MARKE-869960 format. One record per atom (N, C-alpha, C): residue number from 1; residue in one letter; x, z, y; atom name. Coordinates in Angstrom, 2 decimals, always signed. Layout:
<num = NUM, residu = A, px = X, pz = Z, py = Y, atome = CA>
...
//
This chain:
<num = 1, residu = X, px = +27.65, pz = -55.49, py = +121.18, atome = N>
<num = 1, residu = X, px = +26.22, pz = -55.27, py = +121.15, atome = CA>
<num = 1, residu = X, px = +25.80, pz = -54.19, py = +122.15, atome = C>
<num = 2, residu = X, px = +26.57, pz = -53.07, py = +122.19, atome = N>
<num = 2, residu = X, px = +26.17, pz = -51.98, py = +123.07, atome = CA>
<num = 2, residu = X, px = +26.91, pz = -51.98, py = +124.40, atome = C>
<num = 3, residu = X, px = +28.06, pz = -52.62, py = +124.49, atome = N>
<num = 3, residu = X, px = +28.80, pz = -52.66, py = +125.74, atome = CA>
<num = 3, residu = X, px = +29.32, pz = -51.29, py = +126.13, atome = C>
<num = 4, residu = X, px = +29.79, pz = -51.19, py = +127.33, atome = N>
<num = 4, residu = X, px = +30.34, pz = -49.92, py = +127.83, atome = CA>
<num = 4, residu = X, px = +29.23, pz = -49.07, py = +128.45, atome = C>
<num = 5, residu = X, px = +29.40, pz = -47.76, py = +128.29, atome = N>
<num = 5, residu = X, px = +28.42, pz = -46.84, py = +128.87, atome = CA>
<num = 5, residu = X, px = +28.83, pz = -46.53, py = +130.31, atome = C>
<num = 6, residu = X, px = +27.88, pz = -46.64, py = +131.21, atome = N>
<num = 6, residu = X, px = +28.13, pz = -46.34, py = +132.61, atome = CA>
<num = 6, residu = X, px = +27.60, pz = -44.96, py = +132.95, atome = C>
<num = 7, residu = X, px = +27.65, pz = -44.62, py = +134.22, atome = N>
<num = 7, residu = X, px = +27.20, pz = -43.31, py = +134.69, atome = CA>
<num = 7, residu = X, px = +25.70, pz = -43.09, py = +134.43, atome = C>
<num = 8, residu = X, px = +24.83, pz = -44.06, py = +134.71, atome = N>
<num = 8, residu = X, px = +23.40, pz = -43.81, py = +134.45, atome = CA>
<num = 8, residu = X, px = +23.09, pz = -43.56, py = +132.97, atome = C>
<num = 9, residu = X, px = +23.76, pz = -44.28, py = +132.10, atome = N>
<num = 9, residu = X, px = +23.52, pz = -44.08, py = +130.66, atome = CA>
<num = 9, residu = X, px = +24.00, pz = -42.70, py = +130.22, atome = C>
<num = 10, residu = X, px = +25.16, pz = -42.28, py = +130.70, atome = N>
<num = 10, residu = X, px = +25.69, pz = -40.96, py = +130.35, atome = CA>
<num = 10, residu = X, px = +24.76, pz = -39.85, py = +130.85, atome = C>
<num = 11, residu = X, px = +24.24, pz = -39.98, py = +132.05, atome = N>
<num = 11, residu = X, px = +23.32, pz = -38.98, py = +132.60, atome = CA>
<num = 11, residu = X, px = +22.05, pz = -38.91, py = +131.76, atome = C>
<num = 12, residu = X, px = +21.55, pz = -40.05, py = +131.35, atome = N>
<num = 12, residu = X, px = +20.35, pz = -40.10, py = +130.52, atome = CA>
<num = 12, residu = X, px = +20.60, pz = -39.43, py = +129.15, atome = C>
<num = 13, residu = X, px = +21.75, pz = -39.70, py = +128.56, atome = N>
<num = 13, residu = X, px = +22.10, pz = -39.08, py = +127.27, atome = CA>
<num = 13, residu = X, px = +22.20, pz = -37.57, py = +127.43, atome = C>
<num = 14, residu = X, px = +22.88, pz = -37.09, py = +128.45, atome = N>
<num = 14, residu = X, px = +23.01, pz = -35.65, py = +128.69, atome = CA>
<num = 14, residu = X, px = +21.64, pz = -35.00, py = +128.93, atome = C>
<num = 15, residu = X, px = +20.75, pz = -35.67, py = +129.66, atome = N>
<num = 15, residu = X, px = +19.42, pz = -35.15, py = +129.92, atome = CA>
<num = 15, residu = X, px = +18.62, pz = -35.02, py = +128.62, atome = C>
<num = 16, residu = X, px = +18.71, pz = -36.01, py = +127.77, atome = N>
<num = 16, residu = X, px = +18.01, pz = -35.95, py = +126.48, atome = CA>
<num = 16, residu = X, px = +18.56, pz = -34.81, py = +125.63, atome = C>
<num = 17, residu = X, px = +19.87, pz = -34.63, py = +125.61, atome = N>
<num = 17, residu = X, px = +20.48, pz = -33.55, py = +124.84, atome = CA>
<num = 17, residu = X, px = +20.02, pz = -32.19, py = +125.34, atome = C>
<num = 18, residu = X, px = +19.98, pz = -32.01, py = +126.66, atome = N>
<num = 18, residu = X, px = +19.53, pz = -30.74, py = +127.23, atome = CA>
<num = 18, residu = X, px = +18.06, pz = -30.50, py = +126.89, atome = C>
<num = 19, residu = X, px = +17.23, pz = -31.55, py = +126.94, atome = N>
<num = 19, residu = X, px = +15.82, pz = -31.39, py = +126.60, atome = CA>
<num = 19, residu = X, px = +15.62, pz = -31.06, py = +125.12, atome = C>
<num = 20, residu = X, px = +16.42, pz = -31.66, py = +124.26, atome = N>
<num = 20, residu = X, px = +16.27, pz = -31.42, py = +122.83, atome = CA>
<num = 20, residu = X, px = +16.73, pz = -30.04, py = +122.41, atome = C>
<num = 21, residu = X, px = +17.87, pz = -29.60, py = +122.89, atome = N>
<num = 21, residu = X, px = +18.46, pz = -28.36, py = +122.40, atome = CA>
<num = 21, residu = X, px = +18.29, pz = -27.18, py = +123.34, atome = C>
<num = 22, residu = X, px = +18.05, pz = -27.41, py = +124.59, atome = N>
<num = 22, residu = X, px = +17.92, pz = -26.32, py = +125.55, atome = CA>
<num = 22, residu = X, px = +19.27, pz = -25.94, py = +126.13, atome = C>
<num = 23, residu = X, px = +19.26, pz = -25.52, py = +127.37, atome = N>
<num = 23, residu = X, px = +20.49, pz = -25.21, py = +128.09, atome = CA>
<num = 23, residu = X, px = +21.18, pz = -23.97, py = +127.55, atome = C>
<num = 24, residu = X, px = +20.43, pz = -23.06, py = +126.93, atome = N>
<num = 24, residu = X, px = +21.03, pz = -21.82, py = +126.43, atome = CA>
<num = 24, residu = X, px = +21.85, pz = -22.05, py = +125.17, atome = C>
<num = 25, residu = X, px = +21.49, pz = -23.04, py = +124.35, atome = N>
<num = 25, residu = X, px = +22.20, pz = -23.26, py = +123.09, atome = CA>
<num = 25, residu = X, px = +23.40, pz = -24.20, py = +123.24, atome = C>
<num = 26, residu = X, px = +23.50, pz = -24.94, py = +124.32, atome = N>
<num = 26, residu = X, px = +24.57, pz = -25.91, py = +124.49, atome = CA>
<num = 26, residu = X, px = +25.97, pz = -25.30, py = +124.50, atome = C>
<num = 27, residu = X, px = +26.24, pz = -24.19, py = +125.19, atome = N>
<num = 27, residu = X, px = +27.60, pz = -23.63, py = +125.15, atome = CA>
<num = 27, residu = X, px = +28.03, pz = -23.22, py = +123.74, atome = C>
<num = 28, residu = X, px = +27.15, pz = -22.64, py = +122.97, atome = N>
<num = 28, residu = X, px = +27.48, pz = -22.25, py = +121.60, atome = CA>
<num = 28, residu = X, px = +27.76, pz = -23.47, py = +120.73, atome = C>
<num = 29, residu = X, px = +26.99, pz = -24.52, py = +120.91, atome = N>
<num = 29, residu = X, px = +27.21, pz = -25.75, py = +120.15, atome = CA>
<num = 29, residu = X, px = +28.54, pz = -26.38, py = +120.53, atome = C>
<num = 30, residu = X, px = +28.86, pz = -26.38, py = +121.81, atome = N>
<num = 30, residu = X, px = +30.13, pz = -26.95, py = +122.26, atome = CA>
<num = 30, residu = X, px = +31.31, pz = -26.12, py = +121.72, atome = C>
<num = 31, residu = X, px = +31.15, pz = -24.80, py = +121.68, atome = N>
<num = 31, residu = X, px = +32.20, pz = -23.93, py = +121.17, atome = CA>
<num = 31, residu = X, px = +32.44, pz = -24.19, py = +119.68, atome = C>
<num = 32, residu = X, px = +31.37, pz = -24.30, py = +118.90, atome = N>
<num = 32, residu = X, px = +31.54, pz = -24.54, py = +117.47, atome = CA>
<num = 32, residu = X, px = +32.10, pz = -25.93, py = +117.21, atome = C>
<num = 33, residu = X, px = +31.73, pz = -26.91, py = +118.04, atome = N>
<num = 33, residu = X, px = +32.30, pz = -28.25, py = +117.90, atome = CA>
<num = 33, residu = X, px = +33.80, pz = -28.22, py = +118.20, atome = C>
<num = 34, residu = X, px = +34.21, pz = -27.49, py = +119.21, atome = N>
<num = 34, residu = X, px = +35.62, pz = -27.37, py = +119.54, atome = CA>
<num = 34, residu = X, px = +36.42, pz = -26.70, py = +118.43, atome = C>
<num = 35, residu = X, px = +35.85, pz = -25.64, py = +117.84, atome = N>
<num = 35, residu = X, px = +36.53, pz = -24.96, py = +116.73, atome = CA>
<num = 35, residu = X, px = +36.66, pz = -25.90, py = +115.53, atome = C>
<num = 36, residu = X, px = +35.62, pz = -26.66, py = +115.26, atome = N>
<num = 36, residu = X, px = +35.67, pz = -27.60, py = +114.13, atome = CA>
<num = 36, residu = X, px = +36.74, pz = -28.66, py = +114.34, atome = C>
<num = 37, residu = X, px = +36.83, pz = -29.18, py = +115.56, atome = N>
<num = 37, residu = X, px = +37.85, pz = -30.19, py = +115.87, atome = CA>
<num = 37, residu = X, px = +39.25, pz = -29.61, py = +115.76, atome = C>
<num = 38, residu = X, px = +39.44, pz = -28.35, py = +116.19, atome = N>
<num = 38, residu = X, px = +40.73, pz = -27.70, py = +116.07, atome = CA>
<num = 38, residu = X, px = +41.15, pz = -27.54, py = +114.61, atome = C>
<num = 39, residu = X, px = +40.21, pz = -27.14, py = +113.77, atome = N>
<num = 39, residu = X, px = +40.50, pz = -26.97, py = +112.34, atome = CA>
<num = 39, residu = X, px = +40.84, pz = -28.32, py = +111.73, atome = C>
<num = 40, residu = X, px = +40.06, pz = -29.35, py = +112.06, atome = N>
<num = 40, residu = X, px = +40.30, pz = -30.68, py = +111.54, atome = CA>
<num = 40, residu = X, px = +41.69, pz = -31.19, py = +111.94, atome = C>
<num = 41, residu = X, px = +42.07, pz = -30.96, py = +113.18, atome = N>
<num = 41, residu = X, px = +43.37, pz = -31.39, py = +113.67, atome = CA>
<num = 41, residu = X, px = +44.51, pz = -30.67, py = +112.94, atome = C>
<num = 42, residu = X, px = +44.37, pz = -29.37, py = +112.75, atome = N>
<num = 42, residu = X, px = +45.45, pz = -28.63, py = +112.07, atome = CA>
<num = 42, residu = X, px = +45.55, pz = -29.05, py = +110.60, atome = C>
<num = 43, residu = X, px = +44.44, pz = -29.33, py = +109.95, atome = N>
<num = 43, residu = X, px = +44.47, pz = -29.76, py = +108.56, atome = CA>
<num = 43, residu = X, px = +45.09, pz = -31.14, py = +108.42, atome = C>
<num = 44, residu = X, px = +44.79, pz = -32.06, py = +109.33, atome = N>
<num = 44, residu = X, px = +45.40, pz = -33.39, py = +109.24, atome = CA>
<num = 44, residu = X, px = +46.90, pz = -33.32, py = +109.51, atome = C>
<num = 45, residu = X, px = +47.32, pz = -32.44, py = +110.43, atome = N>
<num = 45, residu = X, px = +48.75, pz = -32.28, py = +110.67, atome = CA>
<num = 45, residu = X, px = +49.44, pz = -31.71, py = +109.44, atome = C>
<num = 46, residu = X, px = +48.80, pz = -30.78, py = +108.76, atome = N>
<num = 46, residu = X, px = +49.39, pz = -30.20, py = +107.55, atome = CA>
<num = 46, residu = X, px = +49.51, pz = -31.25, py = +106.45, atome = C>
<num = 47, residu = X, px = +48.50, pz = -32.10, py = +106.32, atome = N>
<num = 47, residu = X, px = +48.55, pz = -33.16, py = +105.32, atome = CA>
<num = 47, residu = X, px = +49.65, pz = -34.16, py = +105.64, atome = C>
<num = 48, residu = X, px = +49.84, pz = -34.47, py = +106.92, atome = N>
<num = 48, residu = X, px = +50.92, pz = -35.39, py = +107.31, atome = CA>
<num = 48, residu = X, px = +52.27, pz = -34.78, py = +107.02, atome = C>
<num = 49, residu = X, px = +52.44, pz = -33.48, py = +107.30, atome = N>
<num = 49, residu = X, px = +53.71, pz = -32.82, py = +107.01, atome = CA>
<num = 49, residu = X, px = +54.00, pz = -32.85, py = +105.52, atome = C>
<num = 50, residu = X, px = +52.99, pz = -32.58, py = +104.70, atome = N>
<num = 50, residu = X, px = +53.18, pz = -32.60, py = +103.25, atome = CA>
<num = 50, residu = X, px = +53.56, pz = -33.99, py = +102.76, atome = C>
<num = 51, residu = X, px = +52.91, pz = -35.01, py = +103.29, atome = N>
<num = 51, residu = X, px = +53.23, pz = -36.37, py = +102.84, atome = CA>
<num = 51, residu = X, px = +54.61, pz = -36.79, py = +103.34, atome = C>
<num = 52, residu = X, px = +55.00, pz = -36.33, py = +104.52, atome = N>
<num = 52, residu = X, px = +56.34, pz = -36.64, py = +105.03, atome = CA>
<num = 52, residu = X, px = +57.41, pz = -35.94, py = +104.18, atome = C>
<num = 53, residu = X, px = +57.12, pz = -34.70, py = +103.75, atome = N>
<num = 53, residu = X, px = +58.07, pz = -33.98, py = +102.89, atome = CA>
<num = 53, residu = X, px = +58.24, pz = -34.67, py = +101.55, atome = C>
<num = 54, residu = X, px = +57.16, pz = -35.24, py = +101.03, atome = N>
<num = 54, residu = X, px = +57.24, pz = -35.91, py = +99.73, atome = CA>
<num = 54, residu = X, px = +57.99, pz = -37.22, py = +99.81, atome = C>
<num = 55, residu = X, px = +57.99, pz = -37.87, py = +100.95, atome = N>
<num = 55, residu = X, px = +58.61, pz = -39.19, py = +101.07, atome = CA>
<num = 55, residu = X, px = +59.97, pz = -39.16, py = +101.76, atome = C>
<num = 56, residu = X, px = +60.49, pz = -37.95, py = +102.03, atome = N>
<num = 56, residu = X, px = +61.80, pz = -37.87, py = +102.67, atome = CA>
<num = 56, residu = X, px = +62.87, pz = -38.36, py = +101.71, atome = C>
<num = 57, residu = X, px = +63.77, pz = -39.23, py = +102.18, atome = N>
<num = 57, residu = X, px = +64.79, pz = -39.77, py = +101.28, atome = CA>
<num = 57, residu = X, px = +65.77, pz = -38.72, py = +100.78, atome = C>
<num = 58, residu = X, px = +66.09, pz = -37.69, py = +101.56, atome = N>
<num = 58, residu = X, px = +67.06, pz = -36.71, py = +101.10, atome = CA>
<num = 58, residu = X, px = +66.50, pz = -35.87, py = +99.95, atome = C>
<num = 59, residu = X, px = +65.21, pz = -35.68, py = +99.88, atome = N>
<num = 59, residu = X, px = +64.63, pz = -34.96, py = +98.75, atome = CA>
<num = 59, residu = X, px = +64.75, pz = -35.79, py = +97.48, atome = C>
<num = 60, residu = X, px = +64.56, pz = -37.11, py = +97.62, atome = N>
<num = 60, residu = X, px = +64.71, pz = -37.99, py = +96.46, atome = CA>
<num = 60, residu = X, px = +66.17, pz = -38.06, py = +96.02, atome = C>
<num = 61, residu = X, px = +67.10, pz = -38.02, py = +96.97, atome = N>
<num = 61, residu = X, px = +68.52, pz = -38.07, py = +96.62, atome = CA>
<num = 61, residu = X, px = +68.93, pz = -36.80, py = +95.87, atome = C>
<num = 62, residu = X, px = +68.41, pz = -35.65, py = +96.27, atome = N>
<num = 62, residu = X, px = +68.75, pz = -34.40, py = +95.58, atome = CA>
<num = 62, residu = X, px = +68.24, pz = -34.44, py = +94.14, atome = C>
<num = 63, residu = X, px = +67.05, pz = -34.96, py = +93.93, atome = N>
<num = 63, residu = X, px = +66.51, pz = -35.07, py = +92.57, atome = CA>
<num = 63, residu = X, px = +67.33, pz = -36.06, py = +91.76, atome = C>
<num = 64, residu = X, px = +67.75, pz = -37.16, py = +92.38, atome = N>
<num = 64, residu = X, px = +68.56, pz = -38.15, py = +91.68, atome = CA>
<num = 64, residu = X, px = +69.92, pz = -37.56, py = +91.30, atome = C>
<num = 65, residu = X, px = +70.51, pz = -36.76, py = +92.18, atome = N>
<num = 65, residu = X, px = +71.79, pz = -36.13, py = +91.91, atome = CA>
<num = 65, residu = X, px = +71.68, pz = -35.17, py = +90.73, atome = C>
<num = 66, residu = X, px = +70.62, pz = -34.37, py = +90.70, atome = N>
<num = 66, residu = X, px = +70.42, pz = -33.46, py = +89.58, atome = CA>
<num = 66, residu = X, px = +70.21, pz = -34.23, py = +88.28, atome = C>
<num = 67, residu = X, px = +69.48, pz = -35.31, py = +88.36, atome = N>
<num = 67, residu = X, px = +69.21, pz = -36.13, py = +87.17, atome = CA>
<num = 67, residu = X, px = +70.51, pz = -36.75, py = +86.65, atome = C>
<num = 68, residu = X, px = +71.36, pz = -37.22, py = +87.55, atome = N>
<num = 68, residu = X, px = +72.63, pz = -37.81, py = +87.15, atome = CA>
<num = 68, residu = X, px = +73.58, pz = -36.75, py = +86.59, atome = C>
<num = 69, residu = X, px = +73.57, pz = -35.55, py = +87.16, atome = N>
<num = 69, residu = X, px = +74.45, pz = -34.48, py = +86.70, atome = CA>
<num = 69, residu = X, px = +74.08, pz = -34.03, py = +85.30, atome = C>
<num = 70, residu = X, px = +72.83, pz = -34.21, py = +84.93, atome = N>
<num = 70, residu = X, px = +72.39, pz = -33.80, py = +83.60, atome = CA>
<num = 70, residu = X, px = +72.61, pz = -34.90, py = +82.59, atome = C>
<num = 71, residu = X, px = +73.35, pz = -35.91, py = +82.93, atome = N>
<num = 71, residu = X, px = +73.65, pz = -37.00, py = +82.01, atome = CA>
<num = 71, residu = X, px = +72.48, pz = -37.94, py = +81.81, atome = C>
<num = 72, residu = X, px = +71.65, pz = -38.09, py = +82.83, atome = N>
<num = 72, residu = X, px = +70.51, pz = -38.98, py = +82.73, atome = CA>
<num = 72, residu = X, px = +69.29, pz = -38.31, py = +82.12, atome = C>
<num = 73, residu = X, px = +69.44, pz = -37.05, py = +81.71, atome = N>
<num = 73, residu = X, px = +68.32, pz = -36.31, py = +81.16, atome = CA>
<num = 73, residu = X, px = +67.75, pz = -35.41, py = +82.26, atome = C>
<num = 74, residu = X, px = +66.54, pz = -34.98, py = +82.04, atome = N>
<num = 74, residu = X, px = +65.96, pz = -34.02, py = +82.97, atome = CA>
<num = 74, residu = X, px = +66.65, pz = -32.69, py = +82.76, atome = C>
<num = 75, residu = X, px = +67.06, pz = -32.02, py = +83.83, atome = N>
<num = 75, residu = X, px = +67.78, pz = -30.76, py = +83.67, atome = CA>
<num = 75, residu = X, px = +66.86, pz = -29.67, py = +83.15, atome = C>
<num = 76, residu = X, px = +67.40, pz = -28.82, py = +82.31, atome = N>
<num = 76, residu = X, px = +66.66, pz = -27.65, py = +81.87, atome = CA>
<num = 76, residu = X, px = +66.69, pz = -26.63, py = +83.00, atome = C>
<num = 77, residu = X, px = +65.81, pz = -25.65, py = +82.97, atome = N>
<num = 77, residu = X, px = +65.84, pz = -24.65, py = +84.05, atome = CA>
<num = 77, residu = X, px = +67.18, pz = -23.95, py = +84.18, atome = C>
<num = 78, residu = X, px = +67.89, pz = -23.76, py = +83.06, atome = N>
<num = 78, residu = X, px = +69.18, pz = -23.07, py = +83.13, atome = CA>
<num = 78, residu = X, px = +70.21, pz = -23.93, py = +83.86, atome = C>
<num = 79, residu = X, px = +70.27, pz = -25.23, py = +83.53, atome = N>
<num = 79, residu = X, px = +71.25, pz = -26.10, py = +84.19, atome = CA>
<num = 79, residu = X, px = +70.87, pz = -26.35, py = +85.63, atome = C>
<num = 80, residu = X, px = +69.59, pz = -26.39, py = +85.92, atome = N>
<num = 80, residu = X, px = +69.18, pz = -26.58, py = +87.31, atome = CA>
<num = 80, residu = X, px = +69.58, pz = -25.38, py = +88.14, atome = C>
<num = 81, residu = X, px = +69.44, pz = -24.17, py = +87.59, atome = N>
<num = 81, residu = X, px = +69.84, pz = -22.97, py = +88.32, atome = CA>
<num = 81, residu = X, px = +71.34, pz = -22.89, py = +88.48, atome = C>
<num = 82, residu = X, px = +72.09, pz = -23.37, py = +87.48, atome = N>
<num = 82, residu = X, px = +73.56, pz = -23.33, py = +87.56, atome = CA>
<num = 82, residu = X, px = +74.04, pz = -24.30, py = +88.63, atome = C>
<num = 83, residu = X, px = +73.36, pz = -25.44, py = +88.79, atome = N>
<num = 83, residu = X, px = +73.76, pz = -26.43, py = +89.78, atome = CA>
<num = 83, residu = X, px = +73.38, pz = -26.00, py = +91.19, atome = C>
<num = 84, residu = X, px = +72.33, pz = -25.19, py = +91.29, atome = N>
<num = 84, residu = X, px = +71.85, pz = -24.80, py = +92.60, atome = CA>
<num = 84, residu = X, px = +71.77, pz = -23.28, py = +92.65, atome = C>
<num = 85, residu = X, px = +72.86, pz = -22.59, py = +92.98, atome = N>
<num = 85, residu = X, px = +72.89, pz = -21.13, py = +92.95, atome = CA>
<num = 85, residu = X, px = +71.96, pz = -20.47, py = +93.96, atome = C>
<num = 86, residu = X, px = +71.59, pz = -21.18, py = +95.02, atome = N>
<num = 86, residu = X, px = +70.74, pz = -20.57, py = +96.04, atome = CA>
<num = 86, residu = X, px = +69.29, pz = -20.45, py = +95.57, atome = C>
<num = 87, residu = X, px = +68.94, pz = -21.01, py = +94.42, atome = N>
<num = 87, residu = X, px = +67.56, pz = -20.97, py = +93.93, atome = CA>
<num = 87, residu = X, px = +67.37, pz = -19.98, py = +92.80, atome = C>
<num = 88, residu = X, px = +68.06, pz = -18.87, py = +92.82, atome = N>
<num = 88, residu = X, px = +67.93, pz = -17.86, py = +91.78, atome = CA>
<num = 88, residu = X, px = +66.77, pz = -16.96, py = +92.03, atome = C>
//
């Protein structure tokens, strides 16, 4: 419906933006937009890291090993600490 934007359309859009907001406010608006995009990017990367950590197979294997060592029961905090001395 809209097709690709060419040079004349881009110039017209930029001209309208300058007329609406003024040339003095544009750098501040661009700066705040850049900061917002940076924050959004870092938050999405953090969410991806968290979801990758939750779905890692070795984390599931460690939980399965602890579950099996407890005789199929969930380990109590004491037995979990005894099995994993580095988590004291």
